[in-house]
C-alpha positions in Angstrom: 160.9 127.9 -14.7 158.5 130.7 -15.6 155.3 128.8 -16.4 154.5 125.4 -14.8 151.2 123.7 -15.8 150.6 120.7 -13.6 147.7 118.2 -14.1 145.2 121.0 -15.2 141.7 119.9 -15.9 138.6 121.9 -16.8 134.9 120.9 -17.3 132.0 122.7 -18.9 129.1 120.7 -17.5 129.7 117.1 -18.4 132.2 118.0 -21.2 135.9 117.8 -20.3 137.7 120.7 -22.0 141.1 119.9 -20.5 142.3 116.5 -19.2 145.3 116.7 -16.7 147.5 118.8 -19.0 151.1 119.3 -17.8 154.1 121.1 -19.3 156.7 123.8 -18.4 158.0 126.8 -20.3 161.1 128.8 -19.4 162.2 132.4 -19.8 163.3 133.2 -23.3 161.2 130.4 -24.9 158.8 131.2 -27.8 156.4 128.3 -27.9 153.8 127.5 -30.5 150.6 126.2 -28.9 148.6 124.2 -31.4 145.4 122.3 -31.6 142.2 122.0 -33.7 139.2 124.1 -32.9 137.7 122.9 -29.6 140.9 121.3 -28.4 141.0 123.5 -25.3 143.7 126.0 -26.3 141.8 129.2 -25.4 140.5 127.6 -22.2 144.0 126.8 -21.0 145.3 130.3 -22.0 142.5 131.9 -19.9 143.4 129.7 -17.0 147.1 130.6 -17.3 146.2 134.3 -17.3 143.9 134.0 -14.4 140.7 134.9 -16.3 139.2 131.4 -15.7 139.5 129.0 -12.8 140.6 125.3 -13.4 138.7 122.4 -12.0 141.9 120.6 -11.0 145.6 120.9 -11.1 147.7 124.1 -10.7 149.3 126.8 -12.7 152.3 128.7 -11.4 154.2 131.7 -12.7 157.6 132.2 -11.2 156.6 129.9 -8.4 153.4 131.7 -7.5 150.0 130.0 -7.9 147.7 131.6 -10.5 144.2 132.1 -9.2 141.4 134.3 -10.5 141.5 136.4 -7.3 145.3 136.6 -7.1 145.8 140.0 -8.8 149.5 140.2 -7.9 150.4 137.1 -9.9 148.1 138.0 -12.8 150.1 141.2 -13.1 153.1 139.2 -14.3 151.1 138.1 -17.4 150.3 140.0 -20.6 147.4 138.7 -22.7 146.3 139.4 -26.2 142.9 137.6 -26.8 142.0 136.2 -30.2 139.5 139.0 -31.1 141.7 141.8 -29.6 139.0 143.8 -27.9 139.8 147.5 -28.0 138.0 150.8 -27.3 137.8 152.0 -30.9 136.5 155.5 -30.0 139.7 156.2 -28.0 142.9 157.5 -29.4 145.9 155.1 -29.3 147.9 157.0 -26.7 144.8 157.7 -24.7 143.9 154.0 -24.6 147.4 153.0 -23.6 147.5 155.5 -20.8 144.2 154.2 -19.5 145.5 150.6 -19.5 148.7 151.8 -17.7 146.5 153.4 -15.1 144.9 150.0 -14.4 148.3 148.7 -13.3 149.0 151.9 -11.2 152.3 152.4 -13.0 154.3 155.2 -11.4 156.0 156.0 -14.7 152.8 155.7 -16.8 153.6 158.3 -19.5 157.2 157.1 -19.9 156.0 153.4 -20.2 153.3 154.4 -22.8 155.9 156.2 -24.9 158.2 153.2 -24.6 155.5 150.8 -25.8 154.5 153.1 -28.7 158.2 153.1 -29.8 158.6 149.3 -29.4 155.4 148.4 -31.3 155.9 151.0 -34.1 152.9 153.1 -33.2 154.7 156.5 -33.2 153.0 157.8 -36.4 149.6 156.4 -35.3 149.5 157.4 -31.6 147.2 160.4 -32.2 144.7 158.5 -34.3 141.5 156.8 -33.1 141.9 153.1 -32.8 138.8 152.7 -35.0 140.6 154.4 -37.8 143.6 152.0 -37.8 144.3 149.1 -40.1 144.1 145.5 -38.7 147.9 145.4 -38.5 148.1 148.5 -36.4 145.2 147.4 -34.2 147.2 144.2 -33.5 150.2 146.4 -32.5 147.9 148.3 -30.1 146.8 145.0 -28.6 150.4 143.9 -28.2 151.3 147.3 -26.6 148.5 147.0 -24.0 149.6 143.4 -23.2 153.2 144.6 -22.6 152.5 147.9 -20.9 153.2 146.6 -17.4 156.4 144.7 -18.5 155.1 141.2 -17.7 157.3 138.1 -17.5 154.9 136.0 -19.5 153.1 136.9 -22.8 150.1 134.9 -24.0 149.1 135.5 -27.6 145.9 134.0 -29.0 145.9 134.1 -32.8 147.9 137.3 -33.0 148.3 137.4 -36.8 144.8 136.4 -38.0 143.7 138.5 -40.9 146.9 140.3 -41.6 148.4 140.9 -45.1 151.9 139.4 -45.8 153.7 142.7 -44.9 151.8 143.1 -41.7 152.3 139.5 -40.9 156.1 139.7 -41.1 156.2 142.9 -39.1 154.2 141.4 -36.3 156.3 138.2 -36.4 159.5 140.3 -36.1 158.0 142.2 -33.2 157.1 139.0 -31.4 160.7 137.7 -32.0 162.1 140.9 -30.4 159.7 140.7 -27.4 160.6 137.0 -26.8 164.3 137.7 -26.1 163.7 138.2 -22.4 160.1 137.0 -21.8 158.2 133.7 -21.9 155.9 133.8 -25.0 153.1 131.3 -25.7 151.6 131.8 -29.1 148.4 130.0 -30.3 147.9 129.9 -34.1 146.5 127.7 -36.9 149.2 128.9 -39.3 151.9 126.3 -39.4 154.3 128.5 -41.4 154.1 131.0 -38.6 155.1 128.4 -36.0 158.1 127.2 -38.2 159.1 130.9 -38.8 159.3 132.0 -35.2 158.9 129.2 -32.6 161.6 126.9 -31.3 159.2 124.5 -29.6 155.7 123.3 -30.2 153.0 122.0 -27.8 150.0 120.3 -29.4 146.8 119.4 -27.6 143.8 117.5 -28.9 140.4 117.0 -27.2 141.9 118.5 -24.0 144.9 116.1 -23.9 148.5 116.9 -24.6 149.7 114.9 -27.6 153.1 116.4 -28.4 155.7 118.7 -26.8 159.1 119.1 -28.5 161.2 121.0 -31.0 160.2 121.5 -34.7 162.8 119.0 -35.8 161.5 116.4 -33.3 158.0 116.8 -34.6 158.9 116.7 -38.3 161.2 113.7 -37.7 158.1 111.7 -36.7 159.0 111.3 -33.0 155.5 112.1 -31.8 153.4 110.9 -34.8 155.1 107.5 -34.4 155.9 107.3 -38.1 159.0 107.3 -40.4 159.1 108.1 -44.1 162.1 106.9 -46.1 162.9 107.7 -49.8 164.5 104.7 -51.6 166.0 104.5 -55.0 167.5 101.4 -56.6 169.5 100.8 -59.7 166.6 98.7 -61.1 163.0 98.1 -60.0 162.4 95.3 -57.5 159.7 92.7 -58.2 156.2 94.2 -57.6 155.0 93.9 -54.0 158.3 92.9 -52.5 159.0 96.3 -50.8 155.6 96.1 -49.0 156.8 92.8 -47.3 159.8 94.4 -45.6 159.2 94.2 -41.8 157.9 97.6 -40.5 156.8 99.0 -43.8 153.1 99.9 -43.8 152.9 101.9 -47.0 154.8 102.1 -50.3 154.3 104.9 -52.9 156.0 104.5 -56.2 157.5 107.8 -57.4 159.0 106.4 -60.7 160.3 103.1 -62.1 163.1 102.7 -59.5 162.2 105.2 -56.7 159.8 104.6 -53.8 158.5 106.5 -50.7 158.2 104.0 -47.9 156.4 104.6 -44.6 156.3 102.8 -41.3 153.6 102.7 -38.7 156.1 103.4 -35.8 159.2 105.5 -35.3 161.5 102.4 -35.7 164.2 103.0 -38.3 163.3 101.3 -41.6 166.7 101.9 -43.2 168.6 98.8 -41.9 165.8 96.5 -43.1 165.7 98.2 -46.5 169.5 97.8 -46.8 169.3 94.1 -46.0 166.4 93.8 -48.6 168.6 95.4 -51.3 171.6 93.0 -50.5 169.3 89.9 -50.4 167.8 90.9 -53.8 171.1 92.0 -55.4 169.9 95.5 -55.8 172.2 98.6 -55.6 170.9 101.4 -53.4 171.3 104.8 -55.0 169.3 106.7 -52.4 168.3 105.8 -48.8 167.1 108.9 -47.1 164.8 109.7 -44.2 162.2 112.3 -45.2 161.0 115.0 -42.7 157.3 115.4 -42.7 155.7 118.7 -42.9 154.5 120.2 -39.7 151.0 120.3 -41.1 151.0 116.6 -41.8 152.3 115.9 -38.3 149.6 118.0 -36.8 146.9 116.2 -38.8 148.3 112.7 -37.8 148.3 113.7 -34.1 144.9 115.3 -34.0 143.0 112.8 -36.2 143.9 109.7 -34.3 143.4 110.7 -30.7 
């Protein structure tokens, strides 16, 4: 297991930013890391990368404990912070050679050229960073995070402010990178998570509230809710559907079609079927509806 987070806590004065958070991420996983502003995402990413010490628990990368003074384990991690701080007066290639020097790479020039090729900076390498577009600056940030060939890549809002073309280019680059690395990506863009991530971790108020695949989240496994679309051959008597055990909400779509919702992840369909038989109604549709990832996120972060 590449990253292991075990009971990690962090305080800022009397405020608890992280509350015994635990999860593991393996090699080749591209994990979306979600949470509302102030949930503790950036704090945890800084702890994983060794920039910030925790107040409890441990973080290990490839079995080695991450500590602020442990430079050797920190060298296994690449980090692109949210604001992507760069030396804008330096030329792209000059900047990357400087970063490579920080890691004392023996093949510094070769590695810089490799990163320039990988991140699509070949035509921009002789320009000053300050003259680059936002998309190309993000590429420079990714190149510096990858320059030392880390096992783990931590990306904090890597696509903020990009236009649609730049967005797709950076997404494709992240997909390519994730083939043989562990990638943890923080973002507020739900479409981005669905487009490139196979797994989602959600924290709220410093607590882990969900960890699973996209389909698990959208299926209501973590929000503890199921939505079922029901269509009958004729309309049932008003109010009867609401009385079915487990149903908490009924929305009428048209005369004979309804969207029903439970307040748990128990399957409503058997009860709805029995209701139809008892009331001599013919079921034309009985289909579980997947929720949007955005709705799941809102349900999980509004109620904790």
